[in-house]
C-alpha positions in Angstrom: -12.3 -5.9 -13.5 -9.8 -6.0 -10.7 -10.2 -2.5 -9.5 -8.0 -1.0 -8.2 -5.5 -3.6 -6.8 -4.6 -7.3 -6.7 -3.8 -8.7 -3.3 -3.8 -12.4 -3.3 -2.7 -13.5 0.2 -1.1 -12.6 3.5 1.4 -15.3 4.3 4.9 -16.5 5.8 6.9 -17.8 8.8 6.4 -17.2 12.5 6.9 -13.8 13.9 8.2 -12.9 17.4 6.4 -10.0 19.1 7.7 -7.0 21.1 7.7 -7.3 24.9 4.2 -6.8 26.4 3.2 -3.4 27.7 1.1 -2.7 30.7 -2.4 -4.1 30.1 -4.1 -0.7 29.8 -1.5 0.8 27.5 -1.4 -2.4 25.4 -5.2 -2.4 24.9 -5.1 1.3 23.9 -2.3 0.8 21.4 -4.0 -2.3 19.9 -7.3 -0.4 19.5 -5.6 2.5 17.8 -3.7 0.2 15.5 -6.9 -1.7 14.6 -8.7 1.5 13.7 -5.8 2.7 11.4 -5.5 -0.8 10.0 -9.2 -1.0 9.2 -9.1 2.0 6.9 -5.9 0.8 5.2 -7.3 -2.7 4.7 -10.4 -1.2 3.0 -8.2 0.9 0.7 -5.6 -1.8 -0.2 -6.9 -5.3 0.4 -10.7 -5.6 0.6 -11.3 -5.4 -3.1 -10.0 -9.0 -3.6 -10.0 -10.5 -0.1 -13.5 -9.1 0.6 -14.5 -6.5 3.2 -15.0 -9.4 5.7 -12.0 -11.4 4.7 -13.9 -14.1 3.0 -11.8 -14.2 -0.2 -13.0 -15.7 -3.5 -13.3 -19.5 -4.0 -10.4 -20.9 -6.0 -9.0 -17.4 -6.7 -8.2 -15.3 -3.6 -7.6 -17.0 -0.3 -9.7 -16.2 2.7 -8.2 -14.2 5.6 -11.1 -15.1 7.9 -10.4 -18.0 10.2 -7.1 -18.6 8.3 -5.0 -21.5 9.5 -2.3 -20.3 7.2 -2.2 -16.8 8.8 -2.0 -18.4 12.3 1.1 -20.4 11.3 2.8 -17.8 9.1 2.6 -14.4 10.8 5.9 -13.0 9.5 5.1 -14.3 6.0 2.0 -12.1 6.1 4.4 -9.1 6.4 6.6 -10.5 3.7 3.7 -10.7 1.3 3.1 -7.0 1.9 6.6 -5.7 1.6 7.8 -7.9 -1.3 4.7 -9.5 -2.9 3.8 -13.1 -3.3 3.7 -15.5 -6.3 4.1 -19.0 -4.8 1.3 -21.6 -4.2 -0.1 -21.6 -0.7 -2.6 -23.8 1.1 -5.3 -22.0 3.2 -7.9 -23.9 5.2 -7.2 -27.0 3.1 -7.4 -25.4 -0.3 -4.6 -24.4 -2.7 -4.2 -20.9 -4.1 -1.7 -19.4 -6.5 -1.6 -15.9 -8.0 0.4 -12.7 -8.3 0.4 -10.2 -5.5 2.6 -7.1 -6.0 4.3 -5.4 -3.0 2.0 -3.0 -1.2 3.2 0.6 -1.0 3.0 1.0 2.7 5.8 2.0 5.1 6.7 -0.1 8.1 4.1 1.4 10.6 1.0 1.3 8.3 2.0 -2.2 7.1 2.1 -3.3 10.7 -1.4 -1.8 11.3 -2.9 -3.7 8.4 -1.5 -7.1 9.6 -2.6 -6.2 13.2 -6.2 -5.5 11.9 -6.3 -8.8 9.9 -5.0 -11.1 12.7 -7.5 -9.6 15.2 -10.5 -9.8 12.9 -12.8 -12.6 11.7 -11.9 -15.2 14.4 -8.2 -15.1 13.7 -5.7 -15.7 16.5 -4.9 -12.1 17.5 -1.6 -10.3 18.3 0.0 -6.9 17.8 2.4 -6.4 14.9 4.8 -3.5 15.2 6.8 -1.3 12.8 9.9 -3.0 14.1 8.5 -6.4 13.2 7.9 -5.2 9.7 11.3 -3.6 9.4 12.9 -6.9 10.4 11.1 -8.8 7.7 11.7 -6.1 5.1 15.4 -6.3 5.8 15.4 -9.9 4.4 13.3 -9.0 1.3 14.5 -7.9 -2.1 13.8 -4.3 -1.3 15.5 -3.8 2.1 13.8 -0.5 2.9 10.6 1.2 1.9 12.7 3.9 0.2 14.1 1.2 -2.1 10.6 -0.1 -2.9 9.4 3.4 -3.8 12.4 3.9 -6.1 11.5 0.7 -7.9 8.0 2.0 -8.4 9.0 5.4 -9.8 7.3 7.1 -12.7 8.1 5.5 -16.1 9.5 7.6 -19.1 6.8 9.1 -21.2 5.8 7.1 -24.3 6.2 8.5 -27.8 3.5 11.0 -28.7 1.1 10.0 -31.5 1.7 11.6 -34.8 0.4 15.1 -34.9 0.4 15.4 -31.1 2.7 16.7 -28.3 2.8 14.9 -25.0 3.9 16.2 -21.6 3.5 15.4 -17.9 0.9 17.7 -16.5 0.8 17.0 -12.8 1.8 14.3 -10.3 -0.9 13.2 -7.9 -0.9 12.6 -4.2 -3.7 10.0 -4.2 -5.2 7.4 -6.6 -7.3 9.3 -9.0 -10.2 7.6 -10.8 -12.1 10.4 -12.8 -11.5 13.8 -14.4 -14.1 16.6 -14.9 -13.9 20.1 -16.3 -15.9 22.6 -18.4 -14.1 21.2 -21.5 -13.0 24.7 -22.4 -9.6 24.8 -20.7 -10.9 25.7 -17.2 -10.1 24.2 -13.9 -9.7 20.4 -13.8 -11.3 18.3 -11.0 -9.7 15.0 -10.0 -11.8 12.5 -8.0 -10.0 10.0 -5.7 -11.3 6.5 -5.1 -12.0 7.2 -1.4 -13.8 10.5 -1.4 -11.0 13.0 -1.9 -11.3 15.7 -4.6 -8.6 17.9 -6.0 -8.7 21.0 -8.2 -5.9 21.6 -10.6 -5.5 25.0 -12.2 -3.8 24.6 -15.6 -2.8 28.3 -15.8 -0.9 28.3 -12.4 0.0 24.6 -12.1 -1.6 24.6 -8.6 -3.0 21.4 -7.2 -5.3 21.8 -4.2 -7.5 19.4 -2.3 -11.0 20.8 -1.9 -13.0 17.8 -0.6 -12.3 15.2 2.0 -14.2 11.9 2.8 -15.6 13.6 5.9 -17.4 16.1 3.6 -19.8 13.4 2.3 -22.6 13.6 4.8 -23.9 10.2 6.1 -21.0 8.0 4.9 -18.2 6.6 7.0 -14.6 7.4 5.8 -12.8 4.1 5.0 -16.1 2.3 4.2 -17.1 4.0 1.0 -15.8 4.4 -2.5 -16.3 7.2 -5.1 -16.0 6.0 -8.8 -17.9 8.4 -11.0 -18.1 12.2 -11.5 -19.5 14.7 -13.9 -19.7 18.5 -14.0 -23.0 20.2 -15.0 -23.4 23.5 -16.8 -23.7 25.4 -13.5 -20.4 24.1 -12.2 -21.8 21.6 -9.7 -20.2 18.1 -9.5 -22.3 14.9 -9.4 -20.4 12.0 -7.8 -21.4 8.3 -7.5 -20.8 6.7 -4.1 -20.8 3.1 -2.9 -20.8 2.4 0.9 -20.6 -1.0 2.5 -23.2 -1.2 5.4 -23.1 -4.1 7.8 -26.8 -5.0 8.4 -28.8 -8.1 9.0 -29.6 -10.5 7.5 -27.5 -9.2 4.6 -24.6 -6.8 4.2 -25.7 -4.0 1.9 -24.2 -1.7 -0.8 -25.8 1.6 0.0 -25.1 3.4 -3.3 -26.1 6.8 -4.5 -25.4 10.0 -6.2 -24.1 13.1 -4.3 -24.0 16.6 -5.8 -22.2 19.6 -4.5 -24.4 22.3 -3.1 -22.2 25.4 -2.7 -19.0 27.1 -4.0 -16.1 28.3 -2.0 -14.3 31.7 -2.2 -12.3 30.4 -5.2 -15.4 29.3 -7.1 -14.8 25.6 -6.5 -17.8 23.3 -5.9 -18.0 22.0 -2.2 -20.5 20.6 0.3 -21.6 17.3 -1.4 -25.0 16.1 -0.3 -27.0 13.0 -1.2 -29.4 13.5 -4.1 -30.3 9.9 -4.7 -29.8 6.7 -2.7 -30.8 3.1 -2.9 -29.3 -0.3 -1.7 -28.9 -3.9 -2.7 -27.0 -6.9 -1.1 -23.3 -6.4 -1.2 -21.4 -8.2 -3.9 -20.0 -11.7 -3.7 -16.4 -11.5 -2.6 -14.7 -8.7 -4.5 -17.3 -8.3 -7.2 -19.3 -5.4 -5.8 -18.6 -3.2 -8.8 -21.3 -0.7 -7.8 -22.3 2.6 -9.2 -19.7 3.8 -11.6 -19.8 6.3 -14.5 -22.3 9.2 -14.6 -23.0 11.5 -17.6 -25.6 13.9 -18.9 -27.2 13.0 -22.1 -28.3 15.4 -24.9 -31.8 14.8 -23.6 -30.8 16.5 -20.3 -31.3 13.2 -18.3 -28.7 11.6 -16.1 -27.2 8.3 -17.3 -25.5 6.0 -14.8 -23.8 2.6 -15.1 -24.0 0.1 -12.2 -21.8 -3.0 -12.3 -22.5 -6.6 -11.3 -22.4 -8.0 -7.8 -21.0 -11.3 -9.1 -18.3 -12.4 -11.4 -20.5 -14.4 -13.8 -23.9 -14.9 -12.2 -22.8 -17.3 -9.4 -24.9 -17.6 -6.3 -22.1 -17.3 -3.8 -21.4 -19.3 -0.6 -21.7 -16.7 2.1 -25.2 -16.2 3.6 -24.4 -12.6 4.9 -23.6 -11.5 1.3 -26.7 -13.1 -0.2 -26.9 -16.1 -2.5 -29.1 -14.7 -5.2 -26.7 -13.8 -8.0 -27.6 -10.5 -9.6 -30.5 -8.4 -8.6 -32.8 -6.3 -10.7 -30.8 -3.1 -10.5 -27.2 -4.5 -11.0 -25.4 -5.2 -14.2 -27.5 -2.6 -16.0 -27.6 1.0 -17.0 -29.9 3.5 -15.3 -31.4 6.8 -16.5 -32.7 9.4 -14.0 -34.3 12.8 -14.1 -31.8 15.3 -12.6 -34.7 17.8 -12.0 -36.6 15.4 -9.8 -36.7 15.7 -6.0 -37.5 12.0 -5.8 -35.8 10.4 -8.8 -36.8 7.0 -9.9 -34.6 4.4 -11.7 -35.3 3.7 -15.3 -33.4 0.7 -16.6 -32.3 1.3 -20.2 -30.1 -1.7 -20.8 -29.5 -5.1 -19.2 -26.7 -7.6 -19.3 -23.8 -5.1 -18.9 -21.3 -6.7 -16.5 -19.3 -3.6 -15.4 -19.4 -0.5 -17.7 -16.7 1.6 -16.2 -17.3 4.2 -18.8 -19.7 5.2 -21.6 -20.0 8.0 -24.2 -22.0 9.1 -27.2 -20.6 9.5 -30.7 -21.2 12.5 -32.9 -24.6 11.1 -34.0 -25.9 10.5 -30.5 -25.3 6.8 -30.4 -24.5 5.5 -26.9 -21.6 3.0 -26.3 -20.3 1.4 -23.1 -17.0 -0.3 -22.4 -17.2 -3.2 -19.8 -14.8 -5.3 -17.8 -15.2 -9.0 -18.3 -15.2 -12.0 -15.9 -12.2 -13.8 -14.4 -12.6 -16.4 -17.1 -10.6 -15.7 -20.3 -13.6 -14.1 -22.1 -13.3 -11.0 -24.2 -14.2 -7.6 -22.7 -17.0 -5.7 -24.4 -17.9 -2.5 -26.0 -21.7 -2.4 -26.3 -24.1 -0.3 -28.3 -27.0 0.8 -26.2 -30.4 1.6 -27.6 -32.6 3.0 -24.8 -36.1 1.6 -24.9 -39.2 3.5 -26.1 -42.0 3.9 -23.6 -43.6 0.6 -22.9 -40.7 -1.4 -24.3 -38.4 -3.7 -22.4 -34.7 -2.8 -22.4 -32.4 -4.8 -24.6 -30.3 -7.5 -23.1 -26.5 -7.6 -23.8 -25.8 -11.0 -22.5 -24.3 -10.9 -19.0 -24.1 -13.4 -17.3 -25.2 -15.8 -19.9 -23.1 -14.8 -22.9 -19.7 -13.2 -23.2 -18.5 -11.5 -26.4 -20.1 -13.2 -29.4 -19.4 -16.7 -28.1 -22.4 -19.1 -28.0 -24.7 -18.5 -25.1 -24.3 -22.1 -24.0 -20.5 -22.0 -23.8 -19.3 -23.3 -20.4 -17.0 -20.6 -19.0 -17.7 -21.9 -15.5 -19.2 -25.0 -13.9 -22.1 -22.9 -12.6 -22.9 -21.5 -16.1 -25.7 -20.7 -16.7 -27.0 -19.7 -13.2 -29.6 -18.6 -12.9 -31.5 -19.9 -16.0 -31.4 -17.5 -18.9 -34.5 -15.4 -19.9 -37.0 -17.2 -22.1 -36.3 -16.8 -25.8 -33.3 -14.5 -25.2 -32.1 -12.3 -28.1 -28.9 -10.8 -26.9 -27.5 -7.7 -28.5 -23.9 -8.6 -29.6 -21.0 -6.4 -28.7 -19.0 -4.2 -31.1 -16.8 -6.4 -33.3 -13.2 -5.4 -33.2 -11.6 -5.8 -36.6 -8.2 -4.8 -35.3 -5.3 -4.6 -35.8 -5.0 -3.8 -32.1 -6.6 -5.5 -29.0 -7.8 -8.6 -30.8 -7.6 -12.1 -29.1 -5.3 -14.6 -30.7 -5.0 -12.5 -33.8 -8.7 -12.8 -34.6 -11.6 -10.4 -34.7 -12.9 -10.1 -31.2 -16.0 -8.8 -29.4 -14.4 -6.6 -28.3 -11.0 -6.5 -26.5 -8.4 -8.9 -25.2 -9.4 -10.7 -21.9 -8.4 -9.0 -18.7 -7.4 -5.7 -20.4 -9.9 -3.6 -18.4 -11.3 -0.9 -20.6 -11.8 2.4 -18.8 -12.3 6.0 -19.9 -14.1 6.6 -23.2 -14.3 9.8 -25.2 -15.5 10.8 -28.7 -13.3 12.9 -31.0 -15.5 14.7 -33.5 -15.0 16.6 -36.7 -12.8 19.3 -35.2 -9.9 16.8 -34.5 -7.1 15.9 -36.9 -8.0 13.6 -39.7 -6.0 10.7 -38.2 -8.3 10.5 -35.2 -11.5 12.4 -36.0 -14.9 10.7 -35.8 -13.6 7.9 -33.5 -13.4 6.9 -29.9 -10.4 6.9 -27.6 -10.6 4.3 -24.8 -8.1 3.7 -22.0 -7.3 0.2 -20.8 -6.2 -0.1 -17.2 -4.2 -3.3 -18.0 -4.2 -6.9 -16.7 -4.6 -7.9 -13.1 -4.9 -11.5 -14.2 -2.7 -13.2 -16.7 -4.3 -14.6 -19.9 -4.5 -18.2 -20.9 -1.0 -18.1 -22.3 2.0 -18.1 -19.9 2.7 -14.5 -18.8 0.1 -13.0 -21.2 -1.1 -9.5 -20.4 -2.9 -6.7 -22.2 -3.8 -3.1 -21.8 -1.7 -0.3 -20.2 -2.6 1.8 -23.3 -5.1 4.1 -25.0 -6.8 2.8 -28.2 -8.3 4.6 -31.1 -11.5 3.1 -32.5 -13.0 4.0 -35.9 -16.6 3.0 -35.8 -18.6 1.5 -38.7 -22.1 0.1 -38.9 -22.9 -2.9 -41.0 -26.0 -3.4 -43.1 -27.3 -5.8 -40.5 -27.1 -3.1 -37.8 -24.1 -4.5 -35.9 -21.3 -2.1 -35.1 -17.6 -2.8 -35.9 -14.5 -1.0 -35.0 -11.1 -0.5 -36.7 -8.8 -0.4 -33.7 -5.3 0.9 -33.4 -3.0 1.6 -30.5 -2.9 5.4 -29.9 -0.6 5.8 -26.8 1.4 3.1 -25.0 2.8 2.0 -22.6 1.0 3.8 -19.8 0.7 3.4 -16.0 -2.8 1.9 -15.9 -4.8 4.7 -17.6 -8.1 4.9 -15.9 -9.7 8.0 -17.5 -9.4 9.9 -20.7 -10.9 13.5 -20.8 -11.2 16.2 -23.4 -10.0 19.3 -21.4 -10.3 21.8 -24.2 -10.4 21.9 -28.0 -7.3 20.0 -29.2 -6.3 19.0 -25.7 -6.7 15.6 -24.1 -5.8 14.6 -20.5 -5.0 11.0 -19.6 -5.2 10.0 -16.0 -2.7 7.3 -14.9 -3.9 5.4 -11.9 -0.5 4.3 -10.8 3.0 4.0 -12.3 4.0 0.5 -13.5 3.4 -0.1 -17.2 3.1 -3.8 -17.1 2.0 -6.7 -14.8 5.1 -8.8 -14.9 7.4 -6.3 -13.2 5.3 -6.6 -10.0 6.4 -3.1 -9.0 4.8 -1.5 -6.0 1.8 0.8 -6.1 2.0 4.6 -5.8 -0.4 7.3 -7.1 -0.1 8.2 -10.7 -0.2 11.4 -12.7 -2.0 13.2 -15.5 -0.6 13.4 -19.0 -1.5 16.1 -21.5 -1.8 15.4 -25.2 -2.1 18.5 -27.4 -2.6 18.8 -31.1 0.5 20.3 -32.8 -0.1 23.7 -34.2 
C-alpha cells in the first residue's frame, strides 16, 4: 500500500539563488530551514523516497547523491508545485510515474527542497520562498491559492438506499483512525503524525487534545501513529512506529502507547509506552509497521504488523538490512493487555499489510491487506488463531498472492527467501462480485492497487440490505493497473460472507458508497450510524489534484 502519499521525484531546470547573507546569518537561516524541511520531508516524501532518500529500485528515484537534482534545482520545485509525470533519468537509471502536486505553500516548499539538497551527499544550497514563487508562476496553478481551490472538497456521493448522508466535520490534519464508545459519544480522530482530536457530535466542536510532543520518548517528525482503539474505561491504545538511526542497522522502534489520565473534560490524555520492540527498518518505503489494534471477545489485544518489504526482496542498502522479512513482520500478534511485560504471540503468518481487521457476528476474524507493487490482487484473509502448541497458519506472503499458483513469477527475485517446506497456504476470501473483481472474474479478493482500509461488521440490527455483512473502505490507487489509466478504490464496499463446504470463504460484493476522497477508516459510531473518514479530497488518481486533509461523513439509517 502506498500510504499515505505518492511522491515520485524532485526534478527540473537550474535555479538562481538569492544574494548571499552575512556568513553567520546565512548559516542560522539554513539551519532553521533544514530543521523545518526535515519534518516536512518525513510527512510528505519519505514514504516513497525513503527516510534516507534511497528511493526504490525501478520505481521511485533516489534523492541521495542525485545527479539529476544537482542539474535540475528549479525542476525540483516544479515537481512539488505542479506534480510530475514525465520520464526522468537519475544516476543513470530511468524512472517514470505519477507525482501529484504537494499541498505546501511557497515557504514550506522551499524548506523541503533546502533539506533535500543539503542531505545525503547532495550539492547544497538554500532555496527561498521567492524561488518557489517564481517557479510556481510558470506552473498550471500560478499561486498556492489556485492549487488549493483545485483540491477542494468534492460533492457528496448519493447515499445508499435506506440511508441518509451528510458531511459531519472537516479536518485540519490527515486522519487515519476513528474511535468512540459506539453509543453516540465523543469521537476521537487519530492523525498520522501523533495528533489526536476530539469531536463532540452534540455541539459540533472539534478540539485537539494530543500533540506529538505528548508521546514520551519519541521524536516529533520521526514517528507515525497508525492504529487506535478505545477500551471500556475510556483509555486509548495507539500503535506507534519510530525510525531510529542506529548502527549497524536503522531500526523501526514500534510499540503500543496507552493514555494514562483524563483531562477536565473527561478526554484521555498523557499517552505512555506500554509495549515496545524493534526490528530493522523496512526496505525503501515498505516499512508498513504496526497498524490496526483491537480487543477480541477473549479480552486479549490483537495487533497487525505489516511487512518490511514489497514482496520478500532482500534489498540493496546495508543500513536497512538485507534479510527480507523478519519473524515479527508480515504477521498478526496477540498480547495480554493485563500484563506488565507483554509477550508477542504470533497468531497468523504471511499477511503482507493488514491495515484493518474485524470479527463477524460469529466471532470469525478477517483481515484486509494491501498487496504488492506487482499487479496482484489485494486480500481479505480468514484468520484462525492457533491452539496451544500449534503453529500459526500461513497466508502466503511473500510466496503466494491471492489464489494464484505459489510459483508464479511476479518478480525476478520471486521466491526469496525459499518458501517453507511443504507449505499449505490458507487461500484468501474469494470475491464473487459483482464489484471489485479483476478483469470481470472472481478474485481473491480485490482489484490490484485498491488499498483496502477500514473494516466493520454490520450485525442483525442493521437494515436487511446490509445486515450480516462487512463494510470495507478502499483508499484507492496510488499505482495504475496493468491497463492504461486503470485505477480502483475510492469507495466503500459491502461484503456478504458465505462459507463453502470445503471451508473456504466467499463474498458477494457490491459498491456501497462511491466516489469518496480516499476513505481510510469506517466506524460504527452508534446504532444505525456509520462514520466514514476521508483521508483527503480527490476521488480519483487521474485528476492528480493536490493533497489537503479530508473530512468525516455520517451515514444514518433512515427512520
